[in-house]
Structures are given as C-alpha cells and as structure tokens.
N, C-alpha and C positions, 0 to 999 in steps of 0.2 A: 504494500500500500504506500502511496506517496504522501507527502506532507499535506498538500491541499485537501486530500480526501480525509485525513485524520482531523484537520481543522474543521472541515464541514461536519464531521460526525460529532466533534466536541461541541460545536455551536447548537446542535440539535438536542443535546441533553437537557432534560428538564430538572433533574436532581443532580447535585454535585457528584461527579464521578471522574476518577482519573484512570479508569480502566484502559482507555485508548492511549493515554500517555505512557503507560507502562511499555507499550510497544515502541514509542518514540524516544523515551528517555531511559537509557540503560542505567540500572541501579549502580553499576560499577562506576559510572561517570559521577554520580552523586557522591559516592564514598570517596573517590579520588579527589574531588574538589574539596570535600570536608577535610581530608588528611592534608592536602596541599596547603590549606589555609589555617591548619591547626584548630579546627572547630569540630572535629569528630568527637562524639560522646565517649567519655572515658568511664563514667559511672552510669549505672542503670537509672533511667528517668522514665516518667510516664510519657514524656514527649522527647524521644531521642532526636538528635540533630537531623538524621535522615528523614524522620517524619516531619520535622519542622520545615525542611526544604519543600516537601510535598504540601504542607500547609500554606506556605507562601505562594506556591503555584496555584493552589486551590483558591486562595484569597484573590489572586489576580484574575482568575477566570470567573469567579462568582462574587463579584464586588458588592452585590446587593444583599449578601448574607452576612450575619454577624460571625465573628471568629469562632465562638463556641459551637455554632451550628455547622460550620465547615469542618471543624475537628471531629464532631460527632458523625457527620455524614460520610466523611472519608475514613472513619474508623482509625484514627491516628494514635489513640491512647494505647500505650503498651501496658500489659499486665492484666490482672483479673478484673479490675474496675474499668469500665468503659467510659468513665467520665473524669474530667479534671476541671477545676474552676477556670473561668475565662482569664483571670489574671495570670495563671500559669502559662497559658498559651501566649499571652502578650510578652511575658518575661522570657519565654523560650525563643520567641521571635527576636527580641532584643539581644539575647545572648548569642544567637546565630550571627547577627551582623550582616553586612553587605558583602564581605569578601567571598564567601562560598557561592553566593548567588551570582556574583560577577564572574567567577571562575566557571561556574556551570553554564552561564550564558555564552561565554567564549567557546566552551567545548561544544555546546549544542549548535551554535551558529556555524561553527566550522563543519560539523557533521552534516547539518541540514543543507549547508551551502554545497557541499560535495554531492549530496543527494539531489539537490535541485539542478545542479549542472548536468547531471546524467539525464534528467527529465525535461528541463527547460533551459534554453540557452540564455534567455533574458525575459524581462517583463517590461514592455514598452521601452525597450532600449536600455533598461537598467538591470544590473545584476541583482539577484535576490540574495541578500545576506542574512536577513532576519525578518521576522514578522512581529510587529509590536502593537498593532491595533490602531494606529494613528489614521485619522481621516482628515484630509486637507480639503478645504473649500477653495474653489476658484471661480472666476467669472463664467457664467453659463453662456458661452459663445459657441458658434458652430466650429470655429477653428480648434478650440479646446476639446470639443466633443469628438471631432475627427481625429485629433492627435491622441487623446487619453482614453477615449471611449466613455462608456457610462456604466454605472452600477446596475445590478439587477433591478428590474422593475421600473427603471427610469428611461424615458425616451427623450429624443431631441425636443 
C-alpha cells in the first residue's frame, strides 16, 4: 500500500485508531529515535516513552479529542489498570520533549520520500518530502486553477 492510500484510510476513521500507522511507522524507528535522543524509558511506567510517541501522533490526528480520551482509545496505558489520570499523560508528554519527535520525523520523511519517489516523480513540479496538513489559500483565478488544479468537490 502506498502513503496516499494509508492517509485516505486514516482520514476515514471515525474513532481514534493507529492500526494503519503500524504499517507505516516501524516500531524499531521509534525505539531508535528514543535511544538516539536519550529518552527511552528506563523504568516501568504506565505510559512508557514508546506509547507517548504514539500519543503525540494520536493527538495530532485527533485534535478535537481530549488527551485522556486519546490515551484510552489507543489503549496506551501499560499494566493491569487501563486508566491513568490526565495529568500523567501531560507530564509524560513533557518528559518526552521534542527531540525524539524531531528524530522520528526525519526518519519517516526520509523513508516516505524514498517510497514516494518509487511511486510519484513529483507533485505539481514539487518533490514530496513530507505531509503536514497545511492548506494554502490563493486567489481563485483561472491561471491558478490551470496550474495547481482544484481540491475534490470544487470546480472552476
């Protein structure tokens, strides 16, 4: 499956789920990024660092959900209790910091770039390096429409 197909499947999800991302994000990449940045969990926690990375990804995808709900839906709590207080999730996120996520982004963008090069040479003359969800507005002119195209459901 290619990246665009996985992104389409992800957008169709009604409940938070990272099942499709397990195919896109190798768990070894997460562990390597945590070790590289010195953020790997040493002691047993309800929310180990690997799970907090998934929490951050889940929070980015499901922005309208509170942190405790994302933790619960993604089943990120380790151990016999399936619940942790919301402040523990916030503290775990703060403990993780930015460095592992920056390293993971770099790893993913390189892997996905190589994958996209095999499937697509470019997108409107630009190389695909990452997908970040940004939408840019531009004047609605025929010249822009001819050059950039239009999103689904929108006509000239």
